[in-house]
PyMOL Python script that loads the backbone (N, CA, C, O; Angstrom):
from pymol import cmd

cmd.read_pdbstr("""\
ATOM      1  N   UNK A   1     -13.314   2.581 -23.713  1.00  0.00           N
ATOM      2  CA  UNK A   1     -13.809   3.061 -22.451  1.00  0.00           C
ATOM      3  C   UNK A   1     -12.685   3.132 -21.405  1.00  0.00           C
ATOM      4  O   UNK A   1     -12.627   4.071 -20.611  1.00  0.00           O
ATOM      5  N   UNK A   2     -11.795   2.128 -21.416  1.00  0.00           N
ATOM      6  CA  UNK A   2     -10.682   2.127 -20.472  1.00  0.00           C
ATOM      7  C   UNK A   2      -9.744   3.303 -20.729  1.00  0.00           C
ATOM      8  O   UNK A   2      -9.237   3.924 -19.795  1.00  0.00           O
ATOM      9  N   UNK A   3      -9.523   3.597 -22.002  1.00  0.00           N
ATOM     10  CA  UNK A   3      -8.656   4.722 -22.357  1.00  0.00           C
ATOM     11  C   UNK A   3      -9.248   6.034 -21.851  1.00  0.00           C
ATOM     12  O   UNK A   3      -8.516   6.913 -21.397  1.00  0.00           O
ATOM     13  N   UNK A   4     -10.552   6.165 -21.928  1.00  0.00           N
ATOM     14  CA  UNK A   4     -11.215   7.377 -21.444  1.00  0.00           C
ATOM     15  C   UNK A   4     -11.065   7.505 -19.929  1.00  0.00           C
ATOM     16  O   UNK A   4     -10.827   8.603 -19.425  1.00  0.00           O
ATOM     17  N   UNK A   5     -11.200   6.410 -19.207  1.00  0.00           N
ATOM     18  CA  UNK A   5     -11.009   6.432 -17.745  1.00  0.00           C
ATOM     19  C   UNK A   5      -9.575   6.792 -17.391  1.00  0.00           C
ATOM     20  O   UNK A   5      -9.331   7.553 -16.454  1.00  0.00           O
ATOM     21  N   UNK A   6      -8.629   6.244 -18.143  1.00  0.00           N
ATOM     22  CA  UNK A   6      -7.223   6.559 -17.887  1.00  0.00           C
ATOM     23  C   UNK A   6      -6.934   8.027 -18.180  1.00  0.00           C
ATOM     24  O   UNK A   6      -6.197   8.676 -17.438  1.00  0.00           O
ATOM     25  N   UNK A   7      -7.507   8.547 -19.249  1.00  0.00           N
ATOM     26  CA  UNK A   7      -7.344   9.956 -19.583  1.00  0.00           C
ATOM     27  C   UNK A   7      -7.939  10.840 -18.490  1.00  0.00           C
ATOM     28  O   UNK A   7      -7.335  11.835 -18.091  1.00  0.00           O
ATOM     29  N   UNK A   8      -9.120  10.474 -18.012  1.00  0.00           N
ATOM     30  CA  UNK A   8      -9.777  11.244 -16.952  1.00  0.00           C
ATOM     31  C   UNK A   8      -8.934  11.211 -15.668  1.00  0.00           C
ATOM     32  O   UNK A   8      -8.775  12.240 -15.012  1.00  0.00           O
ATOM     33  N   UNK A   9      -8.406  10.064 -15.313  1.00  0.00           N
ATOM     34  CA  UNK A   9      -7.564   9.949 -14.120  1.00  0.00           C
ATOM     35  C   UNK A   9      -6.301  10.797 -14.263  1.00  0.00           C
ATOM     36  O   UNK A   9      -5.878  11.455 -13.312  1.00  0.00           O
ATOM     37  N   UNK A  10      -5.706  10.780 -15.447  1.00  0.00           N
ATOM     38  CA  UNK A  10      -4.509  11.590 -15.697  1.00  0.00           C
ATOM     39  C   UNK A  10      -4.836  13.075 -15.603  1.00  0.00           C
ATOM     40  O   UNK A  10      -4.083  13.845 -15.007  1.00  0.00           O
ATOM     41  N   UNK A  11      -5.946  13.468 -16.184  1.00  0.00           N
ATOM     42  CA  UNK A  11      -6.357  14.869 -16.145  1.00  0.00           C
ATOM     43  C   UNK A  11      -6.608  15.335 -14.715  1.00  0.00           C
ATOM     44  O   UNK A  11      -6.221  16.447 -14.354  1.00  0.00           O
ATOM     45  N   UNK A  12      -7.246  14.507 -13.901  1.00  0.00           N
ATOM     46  CA  UNK A  12      -7.478  14.846 -12.493  1.00  0.00           C
ATOM     47  C   UNK A  12      -6.154  14.972 -11.735  1.00  0.00           C
ATOM     48  O   UNK A  12      -6.007  15.828 -10.863  1.00  0.00           O
ATOM     49  N   UNK A  13      -5.203  14.115 -12.076  1.00  0.00           N
ATOM     50  CA  UNK A  13      -3.905  14.153 -11.404  1.00  0.00           C
ATOM     51  C   UNK A  13      -3.122  15.415 -11.741  1.00  0.00           C
ATOM     52  O   UNK A  13      -2.602  16.078 -10.843  1.00  0.00           O
ATOM     53  N   UNK A  14      -3.033  15.748 -13.008  1.00  0.00           N
ATOM     54  CA  UNK A  14      -2.241  16.922 -13.392  1.00  0.00           C
ATOM     55  C   UNK A  14      -2.909  18.228 -12.996  1.00  0.00           C
ATOM     56  O   UNK A  14      -2.226  19.237 -12.820  1.00  0.00           O
ATOM     57  N   UNK A  15      -4.232  18.232 -12.851  1.00  0.00           N
ATOM     58  CA  UNK A  15      -4.926  19.456 -12.453  1.00  0.00           C
ATOM     59  C   UNK A  15      -4.994  19.603 -10.939  1.00  0.00           C
ATOM     60  O   UNK A  15      -5.328  20.677 -10.439  1.00  0.00           O
ATOM     61  N   UNK A  16      -4.681  18.534 -10.201  1.00  0.00           N
ATOM     62  CA  UNK A  16      -4.738  18.593  -8.745  1.00  0.00           C
ATOM     63  C   UNK A  16      -6.109  18.269  -8.189  1.00  0.00           C
ATOM     64  O   UNK A  16      -6.331  18.385  -6.984  1.00  0.00           O
ATOM     65  N   UNK A  17      -7.028  17.869  -9.042  1.00  0.00           N
ATOM     66  CA  UNK A  17      -8.388  17.574  -8.609  1.00  0.00           C
ATOM     67  C   UNK A  17      -8.453  16.353  -7.687  1.00  0.00           C
ATOM     68  O   UNK A  17      -9.387  16.229  -6.895  1.00  0.00           O
ATOM     69  N   UNK A  18      -7.488  15.466  -7.781  1.00  0.00           N
ATOM     70  CA  UNK A  18      -7.487  14.264  -6.949  1.00  0.00           C
ATOM     71  C   UNK A  18      -6.587  14.414  -5.717  1.00  0.00           C
ATOM     72  O   UNK A  18      -6.209  13.417  -5.103  1.00  0.00           O
ATOM     73  N   UNK A  19      -6.249  15.636  -5.360  1.00  0.00           N
ATOM     74  CA  UNK A  19      -5.317  15.881  -4.252  1.00  0.00           C
ATOM     75  C   UNK A  19      -5.826  15.302  -2.939  1.00  0.00           C
ATOM     76  O   UNK A  19      -5.050  14.723  -2.179  1.00  0.00           O
ATOM     77  N   UNK A  20      -7.119  15.451  -2.661  1.00  0.00           N
ATOM     78  CA  UNK A  20      -7.646  14.949  -1.393  1.00  0.00           C
ATOM     79  C   UNK A  20      -7.606  13.422  -1.352  1.00  0.00           C
ATOM     80  O   UNK A  20      -7.286  12.846  -0.313  1.00  0.00           O
ATOM     81  N   UNK A  21      -7.919  12.767  -2.449  1.00  0.00           N
ATOM     82  CA  UNK A  21      -7.862  11.303  -2.494  1.00  0.00           C
ATOM     83  C   UNK A  21      -6.428  10.813  -2.307  1.00  0.00           C
ATOM     84  O   UNK A  21      -6.192   9.828  -1.606  1.00  0.00           O
ATOM     85  N   UNK A  22      -5.462  11.505  -2.939  1.00  0.00           N
ATOM     86  CA  UNK A  22      -4.058  11.127  -2.757  1.00  0.00           C
ATOM     87  C   UNK A  22      -3.616  11.367  -1.309  1.00  0.00           C
ATOM     88  O   UNK A  22      -2.850  10.578  -0.756  1.00  0.00           O
ATOM     89  N   UNK A  23      -4.092  12.442  -0.702  1.00  0.00           N
ATOM     90  CA  UNK A  23      -3.792  12.725   0.697  1.00  0.00           C
ATOM     91  C   UNK A  23      -4.334  11.610   1.600  1.00  0.00           C
ATOM     92  O   UNK A  23      -3.631  11.144   2.496  1.00  0.00           O
ATOM     93  N   UNK A  24      -5.563  11.189   1.370  1.00  0.00           N
ATOM     94  CA  UNK A  24      -6.149  10.112   2.176  1.00  0.00           C
ATOM     95  C   UNK A  24      -5.363   8.812   2.028  1.00  0.00           C
ATOM     96  O   UNK A  24      -5.137   8.108   3.012  1.00  0.00           O
ATOM     97  N   UNK A  25      -4.950   8.493   0.812  1.00  0.00           N
ATOM     98  CA  UNK A  25      -4.163   7.279   0.591  1.00  0.00           C
ATOM     99  C   UNK A  25      -2.829   7.369   1.318  1.00  0.00           C
ATOM    100  O   UNK A  25      -2.384   6.394   1.925  1.00  0.00           O
ATOM    101  N   UNK A  26      -2.192   8.529   1.260  1.00  0.00           N
ATOM    102  CA  UNK A  26      -0.925   8.719   1.961  1.00  0.00           C
ATOM    103  C   UNK A  26      -1.117   8.597   3.468  1.00  0.00           C
ATOM    104  O   UNK A  26      -0.332   7.931   4.144  1.00  0.00           O
ATOM    105  N   UNK A  27      -2.147   9.232   3.991  1.00  0.00           N
ATOM    106  CA  UNK A  27      -2.406   9.170   5.434  1.00  0.00           C
ATOM    107  C   UNK A  27      -2.627   7.725   5.881  1.00  0.00           C
ATOM    108  O   UNK A  27      -2.107   7.304   6.914  1.00  0.00           O
ATOM    109  N   UNK A  28      -3.388   6.979   5.111  1.00  0.00           N
ATOM    110  CA  UNK A  28      -3.689   5.591   5.477  1.00  0.00           C
ATOM    111  C   UNK A  28      -2.435   4.730   5.485  1.00  0.00           C
ATOM    112  O   UNK A  28      -2.296   3.846   6.331  1.00  0.00           O
ATOM    113  N   UNK A  29      -1.520   4.977   4.553  1.00  0.00           N
ATOM    114  CA  UNK A  29      -0.331   4.132   4.487  1.00  0.00           C
ATOM    115  C   UNK A  29       0.798   4.621   5.392  1.00  0.00           C
ATOM    116  O   UNK A  29       1.489   3.802   5.997  1.00  0.00           O
ATOM    117  N   UNK A  30       0.997   5.911   5.499  1.00  0.00           N
ATOM    118  CA  UNK A  30       2.141   6.436   6.255  1.00  0.00           C
ATOM    119  C   UNK A  30       1.811   6.789   7.701  1.00  0.00           C
ATOM    120  O   UNK A  30       2.696   6.766   8.557  1.00  0.00           O
ATOM    121  N   UNK A  31       0.553   7.114   7.986  1.00  0.00           N
ATOM    122  CA  UNK A  31       0.162   7.548   9.332  1.00  0.00           C
ATOM    123  C   UNK A  31      -1.141   6.859   9.739  1.00  0.00           C
ATOM    124  O   UNK A  31      -2.153   7.534   9.924  1.00  0.00           O
ATOM    125  N   UNK A  32      -1.140   5.552   9.879  1.00  0.00           N
ATOM    126  CA  UNK A  32      -2.395   4.825  10.099  1.00  0.00           C
ATOM    127  C   UNK A  32      -3.113   5.167  11.409  1.00  0.00           C
ATOM    128  O   UNK A  32      -4.328   4.989  11.496  1.00  0.00           O
ATOM    129  N   UNK A  33      -2.407   5.645  12.415  1.00  0.00           N
ATOM    130  CA  UNK A  33      -3.059   5.938  13.693  1.00  0.00           C
ATOM    131  C   UNK A  33      -3.667   7.325  13.777  1.00  0.00           C
ATOM    132  O   UNK A  33      -4.394   7.623  14.725  1.00  0.00           O
ATOM    133  N   UNK A  34      -3.382   8.179  12.804  1.00  0.00           N
ATOM    134  CA  UNK A  34      -3.865   9.557  12.850  1.00  0.00           C
ATOM    135  C   UNK A  34      -5.177   9.707  12.084  1.00  0.00           C
ATOM    136  O   UNK A  34      -5.413   9.038  11.078  1.00  0.00           O
ATOM    137  N   UNK A  35      -6.015  10.597  12.585  1.00  0.00           N
ATOM    138  CA  UNK A  35      -7.251  10.911  11.882  1.00  0.00           C
ATOM    139  C   UNK A  35      -6.942  11.930  10.791  1.00  0.00           C
ATOM    140  O   UNK A  35      -6.373  12.983  11.081  1.00  0.00           O
ATOM    141  N   UNK A  36      -7.303  11.642   9.551  1.00  0.00           N
ATOM    142  CA  UNK A  36      -7.005  12.607   8.473  1.00  0.00           C
ATOM    143  C   UNK A  36      -7.913  13.827   8.569  1.00  0.00           C
ATOM    144  O   UNK A  36      -8.981  13.779   9.178  1.00  0.00           O
ATOM    145  N   UNK A  37      -7.468  14.915   7.958  1.00  0.00           N
ATOM    146  CA  UNK A  37      -8.285  16.116   7.883  1.00  0.00           C
ATOM    147  C   UNK A  37      -9.521  15.838   7.039  1.00  0.00           C
ATOM    148  O   UNK A  37      -9.484  15.004   6.135  1.00  0.00           O
ATOM    149  N   UNK A  38     -10.613  16.534   7.332  1.00  0.00           N
ATOM    150  CA  UNK A  38     -11.759  16.419   6.435  1.00  0.00           C
ATOM    151  C   UNK A  38     -11.464  17.230   5.176  1.00  0.00           C
ATOM    152  O   UNK A  38     -10.491  17.982   5.131  1.00  0.00           O
ATOM    153  N   UNK A  39     -12.295  17.077   4.170  1.00  0.00           N
ATOM    154  CA  UNK A  39     -12.041  17.694   2.867  1.00  0.00           C
ATOM    155  C   UNK A  39     -11.894  19.212   2.980  1.00  0.00           C
ATOM    156  O   UNK A  39     -10.990  19.793   2.379  1.00  0.00           O
ATOM    157  N   UNK A  40     -12.769  19.848   3.737  1.00  0.00           N
ATOM    158  CA  UNK A  40     -12.736  21.303   3.864  1.00  0.00           C
ATOM    159  C   UNK A  40     -11.453  21.773   4.544  1.00  0.00           C
ATOM    160  O   UNK A  40     -10.819  22.720   4.077  1.00  0.00           O
ATOM    161  N   UNK A  41     -11.066  21.127   5.633  1.00  0.00           N
ATOM    162  CA  UNK A  41      -9.845  21.509   6.341  1.00  0.00           C
ATOM    163  C   UNK A  41      -8.609  21.257   5.474  1.00  0.00           C
ATOM    164  O   UNK A  41      -7.654  22.033   5.508  1.00  0.00           O
ATOM    165  N   UNK A  42      -8.631  20.175   4.701  1.00  0.00           N
ATOM    166  CA  UNK A  42      -7.511  19.880   3.814  1.00  0.00           C
ATOM    167  C   UNK A  42      -7.318  21.002   2.793  1.00  0.00           C
ATOM    168  O   UNK A  42      -6.200  21.477   2.594  1.00  0.00           O
ATOM    169  N   UNK A  43      -8.404  21.423   2.147  1.00  0.00           N
ATOM    170  CA  UNK A  43      -8.268  22.461   1.134  1.00  0.00           C
ATOM    171  C   UNK A  43      -7.950  23.818   1.741  1.00  0.00           C
ATOM    172  O   UNK A  43      -7.272  24.631   1.113  1.00  0.00           O
ATOM    173  N   UNK A  44      -8.436  24.080   2.971  1.00  0.00           N
ATOM    174  CA  UNK A  44      -8.036  25.312   3.648  1.00  0.00           C
ATOM    175  C   UNK A  44      -6.537  25.320   3.904  1.00  0.00           C
ATOM    176  O   UNK A  44      -5.878  26.337   3.687  1.00  0.00           O
ATOM    177  N   UNK A  45      -5.989  24.193   4.365  1.00  0.00           N
ATOM    178  CA  UNK A  45      -4.552  24.105   4.612  1.00  0.00           C
ATOM    179  C   UNK A  45      -3.759  24.229   3.314  1.00  0.00           C
ATOM    180  O   UNK A  45      -2.711  24.873   3.280  1.00  0.00           O
ATOM    181  N   UNK A  46      -4.261  23.612   2.253  1.00  0.00           N
ATOM    182  CA  UNK A  46      -3.599  23.702   0.949  1.00  0.00           C
ATOM    183  C   UNK A  46      -3.531  25.154   0.478  1.00  0.00           C
ATOM    184  O   UNK A  46      -2.491  25.596  -0.009  1.00  0.00           O
ATOM    185  N   UNK A  47      -4.616  25.889   0.619  1.00  0.00           N
ATOM    186  CA  UNK A  47      -4.636  27.294   0.217  1.00  0.00           C
ATOM    187  C   UNK A  47      -3.729  28.139   1.102  1.00  0.00           C
ATOM    188  O   UNK A  47      -3.022  29.017   0.608  1.00  0.00           O
ATOM    189  N   UNK A  48      -3.746  27.881   2.393  1.00  0.00           N
ATOM    190  CA  UNK A  48      -2.878  28.634   3.300  1.00  0.00           C
ATOM    191  C   UNK A  48      -1.413  28.397   2.961  1.00  0.00           C
ATOM    192  O   UNK A  48      -0.617  29.335   2.969  1.00  0.00           O
ATOM    193  N   UNK A  49      -1.052  27.162   2.665  1.00  0.00           N
ATOM    194  CA  UNK A  49       0.329  26.851   2.287  1.00  0.00           C
ATOM    195  C   UNK A  49       0.720  27.547   0.981  1.00  0.00           C
ATOM    196  O   UNK A  49       1.860  27.982   0.818  1.00  0.00           O
ATOM    197  N   UNK A  50      -0.223  27.646   0.067  1.00  0.00           N
ATOM    198  CA  UNK A  50       0.075  28.235  -1.235  1.00  0.00           C
ATOM    199  C   UNK A  50       0.189  29.756  -1.172  1.00  0.00           C
ATOM    200  O   UNK A  50       0.945  30.345  -1.944  1.00  0.00           O
ATOM    201  N   UNK A  51      -0.549  30.402  -0.266  1.00  0.00           N
ATOM    202  CA  UNK A  51      -0.634  31.857  -0.288  1.00  0.00           C
ATOM    203  C   UNK A  51      -0.026  32.538   0.925  1.00  0.00           C
ATOM    204  O   UNK A  51      -0.120  33.761   1.039  1.00  0.00           O
ATOM    205  N   UNK A  52       0.591  31.802   1.832  1.00  0.00           N
ATOM    206  CA  UNK A  52       1.199  32.395   3.007  1.00  0.00           C
ATOM    207  C   UNK A  52       2.702  32.459   2.835  1.00  0.00           C
ATOM    208  O   UNK A  52       3.314  31.531   2.306  1.00  0.00           O
ATOM    209  N   UNK A  53       3.291  33.541   3.275  1.00  0.00           N
ATOM    210  CA  UNK A  53       4.741  33.673   3.224  1.00  0.00           C
ATOM    211  C   UNK A  53       5.208  34.550   2.088  1.00  0.00           C
ATOM    212  O   UNK A  53       4.414  35.057   1.296  1.00  0.00           O
ATOM    213  N   UNK A  54       6.498  34.714   2.028  1.00  0.00           N
ATOM    214  CA  UNK A  54       7.119  35.549   1.008  1.00  0.00           C
ATOM    215  C   UNK A  54       7.144  34.811  -0.315  1.00  0.00           C
ATOM    216  O   UNK A  54       7.554  33.652  -0.377  1.00  0.00           O
ATOM    217  N   UNK A  55       6.705  35.479  -1.381  1.00  0.00           N
ATOM    218  CA  UNK A  55       6.669  34.868  -2.708  1.00  0.00           C
ATOM    219  C   UNK A  55       7.390  35.779  -3.698  1.00  0.00           C
ATOM    220  O   UNK A  55       6.774  36.386  -4.574  1.00  0.00           O
ATOM    221  N   UNK A  56       8.676  35.855  -3.539  1.00  0.00           N
ATOM    222  CA  UNK A  56       9.456  36.668  -4.468  1.00  0.00           C
ATOM    223  C   UNK A  56      10.847  36.087  -4.600  1.00  0.00           C
ATOM    224  O   UNK A  56      11.248  35.232  -3.811  1.00  0.00           O
ATOM    225  N   UNK A  57      11.565  36.538  -5.574  1.00  0.00           N
ATOM    226  CA  UNK A  57      12.879  35.964  -5.817  1.00  0.00           C
ATOM    227  C   UNK A  57      13.986  36.667  -5.058  1.00  0.00           C
ATOM    228  O   UNK A  57      15.003  36.035  -4.772  1.00  0.00           O
ATOM    229  N   UNK A  58      13.847  37.948  -4.714  1.00  0.00           N
ATOM    230  CA  UNK A  58      14.940  38.681  -4.082  1.00  0.00           C
ATOM    231  C   UNK A  58      14.493  39.389  -2.818  1.00  0.00           C
ATOM    232  O   UNK A  58      15.298  40.052  -2.164  1.00  0.00           O
TER     233      UNK A  58
END
""", "prot")
cmd.dss("prot")
cmd.show_as("cartoon", "prot")
cmd.util.cbc("prot")
cmd.orient("prot")
């Protein structure tokens, strides 16, 4: 059962499914006085960062 939980945690990490939880942990440790983004705003910012700007090599 422990191996299955570890596999699930690894799968969530490599797929990015745990991104919001990792963001909350980072905010709590590195920026304790700031209010973190809610889940919806976090994913909107993530998408904007991924799809905004020039995406080419030359």
